[in-house]
C-alpha positions in Angstrom: -1.3 -28.2 -53.7 -1.9 -24.8 -52.2 -3.2 -26.3 -49.0 -0.1 -28.5 -48.8 2.2 -25.5 -49.3 0.2 -23.5 -46.7 0.6 -26.2 -44.2 4.3 -26.5 -44.9 4.7 -22.7 -44.6 2.8 -22.7 -41.3 5.1 -25.5 -40.0 8.2 -23.4 -40.9 6.7 -20.3 -39.3 5.9 -22.2 -36.1 9.4 -23.7 -36.0 11.0 -20.3 -36.6 8.9 -18.7 -33.9 9.8 -21.5 -31.5 13.5 -21.1 -32.2 13.3 -17.3 -31.6 11.1 -17.5 -28.5 12.4 -15.2 -25.8 14.2 -16.8 -22.9 12.0 -16.4 -19.8 13.7 -15.1 -16.6 11.5 -15.7 -13.6 11.6 -13.0 -10.9 10.0 -13.6 -7.5 9.2 -10.4 -5.6 7.4 -9.1 -2.5 5.7 -6.0 -3.8 2.0 -5.6 -3.9 -0.3 -2.7 -4.6 1.0 0.3 -6.4 4.7 -0.7 -5.9 3.9 -4.1 -7.5 2.3 -2.4 -10.5 5.3 -0.2 -11.0 7.6 -3.2 -10.7 5.7 -5.0 -13.4 5.9 -1.8 -15.5 9.7 -1.8 -15.1 9.8 -5.5 -16.2 7.5 -4.8 -19.2 9.6 -1.9 -20.4 12.7 -4.1 -20.4 10.8 -6.8 -22.3 9.7 -4.2 -24.8 13.3 -2.9 -25.3 14.5 -6.2 -26.7 13.2 -9.5 -27.9 15.7 -12.1 -26.6 14.7 -12.2 -22.9 11.4 -11.9 -21.0 11.4 -11.0 -17.4 8.4 -12.7 -15.7 7.6 -11.1 -12.3 5.7 -13.3 -9.8 4.4 -11.9 -6.5 5.1 -14.2 -3.6 3.7 -12.3 -0.6 5.6 -10.5 2.1 9.4 -10.2 2.3 9.6 -13.1 4.8 7.2 -15.2 2.8 9.2 -14.6 -0.4 12.5 -15.6 1.2 10.9 -18.7 2.7 9.4 -19.7 -0.6 12.7 -19.2 -2.4 14.6 -21.4 0.1 12.0 -24.1 -0.2 12.0 -23.9 -4.0 15.8 -24.1 -4.2 15.7 -27.3 -2.1 13.1 -28.7 -4.5 15.1 -27.7 -7.6 12.3 -25.3 -8.7 13.9 -22.0 -7.8 13.4 -18.8 -9.8 16.3 -17.1 -11.5 15.9 -13.9 -9.5 14.5 -13.3 -6.0 13.9 -10.1 -4.2 15.2 -10.4 -0.6 14.9 -7.7 2.0 18.0 -6.5 3.8 17.1 -8.5 6.9 17.6 -11.7 4.9 21.1 -10.7 3.7 22.9 -12.7 6.3 20.9 -15.8 5.3 21.6 -15.3 1.6 25.3 -14.8 2.2 25.5 -18.0 4.2 23.8 -19.9 1.4 26.9 -19.7 -0.9 26.1 -22.7 -3.0 22.6 -21.3 -3.8 23.7 -17.8 -4.8 25.3 -16.6 -8.0 27.0 -13.4 -6.8 26.0 -10.5 -9.0 29.6 -9.2 -9.5 30.6 -12.6 -10.8 27.4 -12.9 -13.0 28.1 -9.5 -14.7 31.8 -10.5 -15.2 30.9 -13.9 -16.7 28.3 -12.4 -19.0 30.4 -9.5 -20.1 28.1 -6.8 -18.8 29.4 -3.5 -17.6 29.8 -3.4 -13.8 31.3 -0.5 -11.9 30.6 -0.5 -8.1 31.7 3.1 -7.8 28.6 4.2 -9.7 26.3 3.1 -6.9 25.5 5.0 -3.7 28.2 4.0 -1.2 25.9 3.2 1.7 23.9 0.9 -0.5 26.7 -1.2 -2.0 28.6 -1.3 1.2 25.8 -3.2 2.9 25.5 -5.8 0.2 29.2 -6.5 -0.3 31.4 -9.2 1.1 34.6 -8.4 3.2 36.6 -8.1 -0.1 34.2 -5.4 -1.4 32.4 -7.6 -4.0 28.7 -6.8 -4.4 26.7 -10.0 -4.0 23.2 -8.8 -5.0 21.8 -6.2 -7.4 20.6 -3.1 -5.5 17.0 -2.4 -6.4 14.8 -0.8 -3.8 16.8 0.7 -1.0 15.2 2.9 1.6 15.8 4.6 4.9 13.3 5.8 7.5 12.4 9.5 7.8 9.9 11.7 9.7 6.6 12.7 8.2 4.5 15.3 10.0 1.2 17.0 9.7 1.8 20.7 9.0 -1.8 21.6 9.6 -1.8 20.1 13.0 1.5 21.8 13.9 0.0 25.2 12.9 -3.2 24.5 14.8 -1.1 23.8 17.9 0.7 27.1 17.5 3.9 25.6 16.1 5.7 26.7 13.0 4.6 24.2 10.3 7.9 24.8 8.5 10.1 23.8 11.4 10.3 20.1 12.1 11.7 18.7 15.4 15.4 17.9 15.1 15.8 16.0 18.4 13.8 13.5 20.3 13.5 16.0 23.1 12.1 18.6 20.7 9.7 16.0 19.3 8.4 15.2 22.8 7.9 18.8 23.7 6.1 19.6 20.4 4.0 16.5 20.9 3.0 17.7 24.4 1.9 21.0 23.0 0.0 19.4 20.2 -1.9 17.1 22.6 -2.6 19.8 25.2 -3.9 22.2 22.6 -6.3 19.6 21.2 -4.8 19.8 17.7 -4.4 16.0 17.7 -4.8 13.1 20.1 -1.2 12.0 20.0 2.1 13.5 19.0 3.9 10.7 17.1 3.9 7.1 16.1 6.3 4.9 14.2 6.6 1.7 12.3 9.4 -0.7 13.3 9.4 0.9 16.8 11.3 -2.0 18.4 13.6 -2.7 15.4 14.5 -0.8 12.3 13.5 2.7 13.5 13.4 2.4 17.3 16.6 0.4 17.8 18.7 -0.2 14.7 18.5 3.3 13.3 18.5 4.8 16.8 21.8 3.0 17.5 23.3 4.0 14.2 22.5 7.7 14.3 23.8 7.9 17.9 26.9 5.9 16.8 26.1 3.2 19.4 27.2 -0.4 18.7 24.5 -3.0 17.9 26.7 -6.0 17.9 30.3 -7.2 17.8 32.1 -8.1 14.5 31.3 -4.7 13.1 27.5 -5.2 13.6 27.8 -8.7 12.1 29.6 -7.6 8.9 32.8 -9.3 10.1 31.5 -12.8 10.5 28.9 -15.1 12.0 30.5 -15.4 15.4 29.0 -12.0 16.4 27.1 -11.2 19.6 24.5 -8.5 20.2 25.4 -5.4 22.2 22.3 -3.3 21.7 21.5 -3.4 25.4 23.6 -0.3 26.2 22.4 2.3 28.7 21.5 4.8 26.1 19.3 2.4 24.1 17.7 1.2 27.4 17.0 4.8 28.4 15.4 5.5 25.0 13.0 2.6 25.4 12.2 3.9 28.9 11.4 7.2 27.3 9.0 5.6 24.9 7.1 4.2 27.9 7.1 7.6 29.5 5.9 9.3 26.4 3.2 6.7 25.9 2.0 7.3 29.5 2.0 11.0 28.9 -0.2 10.5 25.8 2.2 11.9 23.3 3.3 8.5 21.7 1.2 5.7 20.4 2.7 2.3 19.7 2.2 1.4 16.0 2.3 -2.4 16.4 5.0 -5.0 15.8 7.3 -5.4 12.8 6.2 -3.1 9.9 3.7 -1.4 12.2 0.5 -1.8 10.2 -1.3 0.3 12.8 1.1 3.3 12.6 0.1 4.6 9.2 -3.6 4.8 9.9 -2.9 6.8 13.0 -1.1 9.4 10.9 -3.5 9.3 7.9 -6.5 9.8 10.2 -4.7 12.8 11.9 -4.9 11.1 15.3 -1.0 11.4 15.5 0.8 14.5 14.2 4.0 12.8 13.2 5.0 9.4 11.8 8.3 7.6 11.2 8.6 5.0 8.5 10.5 4.2 5.3 11.2 6.9 2.7 9.5 4.4 0.4 6.2 5.3 2.2 6.3 8.7 0.6 3.9 7.9 -2.2 1.5 6.2 0.2 1.7 9.1 2.6 1.0 11.7 -0.1 -1.9 9.6 -1.5 -3.5 9.2 1.9 -3.0 12.7 3.2 -5.5 14.4 1.0 -6.9 16.6 3.8 -3.7 18.0 5.2 -0.2 19.2 4.2 2.7 16.9 4.9 6.1 17.9 6.0 9.2 15.7 5.6 12.3 15.7 7.9 15.2 13.5 9.0 14.7 11.2 11.9 15.3 13.0 15.2 18.5 12.4 17.1 19.1 12.1 20.8 21.0 15.2 21.8 21.6 13.7 25.3 23.8 11.2 23.5 25.3 13.1 20.6 25.5 16.5 19.0 26.8 15.0 15.7 24.3 12.5 14.4 25.6 9.8 12.0 24.0 8.5 8.9 20.8 6.4 9.0 20.9 2.9 7.7 19.2 1.2 4.8 16.2 -1.0 4.5 14.5 -2.3 1.4 15.7 -5.1 -0.8 18.1 -6.3 -3.5 17.8 -8.9 -6.3 19.7 -12.2 -5.8 20.4 -14.6 -8.6 20.1 -18.3 -7.7 22.2 -21.1 -9.1 20.8 -24.2 -10.7 19.1 -22.8 -13.8 19.0 -25.5 -16.5 18.9 -23.0 -19.3 22.2 -21.0 -19.0 20.7 -18.3 -21.3 18.6 -17.3 -18.3 21.8 -15.9 -16.7 22.6 -13.8 -19.7 19.0 -12.5 -19.5 19.4 -11.7 -15.8 22.6 -9.8 -16.4 21.1 -7.8 -19.3 18.2 -6.9 -17.1 20.5 -5.7 -14.3 22.3 -3.5 -16.8 18.9 -2.1 -17.9 18.0 -1.4 -14.2 21.2 0.5 -13.7 20.4 3.1 -16.4 20.0 6.6 -14.8 16.6 7.1 -16.5 15.2 3.8 -15.2 16.5 4.3 -11.7 15.4 8.0 -11.5 11.9 7.1 -12.6 11.7 4.2 -10.1 13.1 6.4 -7.3 10.9 9.4 -8.0 7.7 7.3 -8.2 8.3 5.2 -5.1 10.4 7.2 -2.7 13.1 4.5 -2.6 16.7 5.8 -2.9 18.2 6.3 -6.3 20.8 3.4 -6.2 23.2 5.2 -8.5 24.9 8.6 -8.3 23.9 9.2 -11.9 20.2 8.7 -11.1 20.4 11.2 -8.3 22.3 13.7 -10.5 19.6 13.3 -13.2 16.9 14.1 -10.7 18.8 17.2 -9.7 19.1 18.3 -13.4 15.4 17.6 -13.9 14.6 19.9 -10.9 12.7 17.0 -9.2 14.0 17.8 -5.7 13.2 21.5 -6.0 9.6 20.7 -7.2 9.0 18.0 -4.6 9.8 19.3 -1.1 11.5 16.8 1.1 12.1 14.2 -1.6 15.9 14.3 -1.0 15.7 14.1 2.8 16.4 10.3 2.8 19.4 10.7 0.4 21.0 13.5 2.5 20.4 11.6 5.7 21.9 8.3 4.6 24.9 10.1 3.0 25.5 12.3 6.1 29.1 12.2 7.3 31.4 9.2 7.1 29.8 5.8 8.2 31.3 4.2 11.2 31.3 0.6 12.2 28.2 1.4 14.2 26.3 3.2 11.4 26.9 1.1 8.3 24.0 -1.2 9.1 23.3 -4.5 10.9 23.8 -7.8 9.2 23.0 -10.9 11.2 21.6 -14.3 10.5 18.0 -15.1 11.7 17.4 -11.4 12.0 13.7 -11.8 11.2 13.2 -14.0 14.2 15.3 -11.7 16.4 13.2 -8.8 15.4 10.1 -10.7 16.5 11.8 -11.1 19.9 12.4 -7.4 20.1 8.8 -6.6 19.3 7.8 -8.7 22.3 10.3 -7.0 24.5 9.3 -3.5 23.7 5.6 -4.4 24.2 6.7 -5.7 27.7 8.2 -2.3 28.4 5.1 -0.4 27.2 2.9 -2.6 29.2 4.9 -1.8 32.4 6.2 -5.4 32.8 9.9 -4.6 32.2 12.3 -1.7 32.2 14.1 -0.8 29.0 17.3 -2.4 30.4 15.6 -5.7 31.4 13.9 -5.9 28.0 17.0 -5.3 26.0 19.1 -7.6 28.2 16.5 -10.4 27.4 16.6 -9.4 23.7 20.4 -9.8 23.7 20.1 -13.2 25.5 17.5 -14.6 23.1 19.1 -12.9 20.1 22.5 -14.5 20.8 20.9 -17.9 21.1 19.4 -17.5 17.6 22.7 -16.3 16.3 24.3 -19.5 17.6 21.5 -21.6 15.9 22.2 -19.8 12.6 26.0 -20.3 13.0 25.6 -24.0 13.7 23.2 -24.5 10.7 25.5 -22.7 8.3 29.0 -23.5 9.5 31.2 -25.2 6.8 
């Protein structure tokens, strides 16, 4: 009799646990290493804060690999609820309207609080449609800054507390560093042909990158980044390379750039603000300085804001269990909390996506205790964004960046002038825009 009762009780218990099992919300992401561990910690803390929903993070490789995997999964009807997409893929996601559940609509449908004014304006502006509706959840937004080796600067007779403000100053300081023997090269950078060396260069100098408000106004845009100032800048990179003060950091993310800085071969390095943690961890033998990206004083005396990188979280349609959407909305509300955002921002170097998270960091004294940790925020919030400085948003941008990598390498190899390379970049880029437009026209 006791055994029978025990079996019955066990059956009831199993039934109860099944009925109260947390709804799983799958989240595909592109963060490995320390960032991936921190991302998983964020998900786990949300899971621990309640029992109805369970965020399940799944690492899918690089940003392009994650986007490709998500597209393939959607076509196969096996898509995740949430996918992390880098800013380069924004045009692609916006065009895939049937696949995307816009975050502003999700939050409204699920009755979750949603106030766009609480987010940093440059961040939400990039991920909004022409009507101002935010399409994806801001998560890890960044902007490039300058890192420099204070010890090398001092060894070369330069003031280690004074960073170069302009490209001309950076070139002159680099020449002094190399000639003094303090380092073998003055500077290197990741995304030399794209995010840093063309997209942000154009934005900061208030130079157009493309028509239709740099692609924000519609798919029928054309590139215009082959202006004389951009071409002259690429020629300068060739000159600086030949003088031994600049070293090319490789295509795309520039995997070769960081080691050049960490090994103290190059005195300065330009990359994402989110590289801060990695830079600090790898610069055990020297002191690091942080500064805004240099501006070209031959073009402007009033540099504009830099533009964002990083990624946002997109919700995909087609989930069979509608409770998954409630879980995604609850998770986004959790992510928006100042304490959660401040911790993520302070650990990673990504921007605080909300004004409250930034203000919390100020109250905590974080920026005073951590020199240079607010450089990226001040740089991206500098002045009033123009049509040229609010970002670039085009379809097929990943492939177009590959084209530009090839074109800059042609310049550095002496095969093309900056103008010839950028003219070819515009020609091939526009062809890829037309391909995207044809594939996504209604």
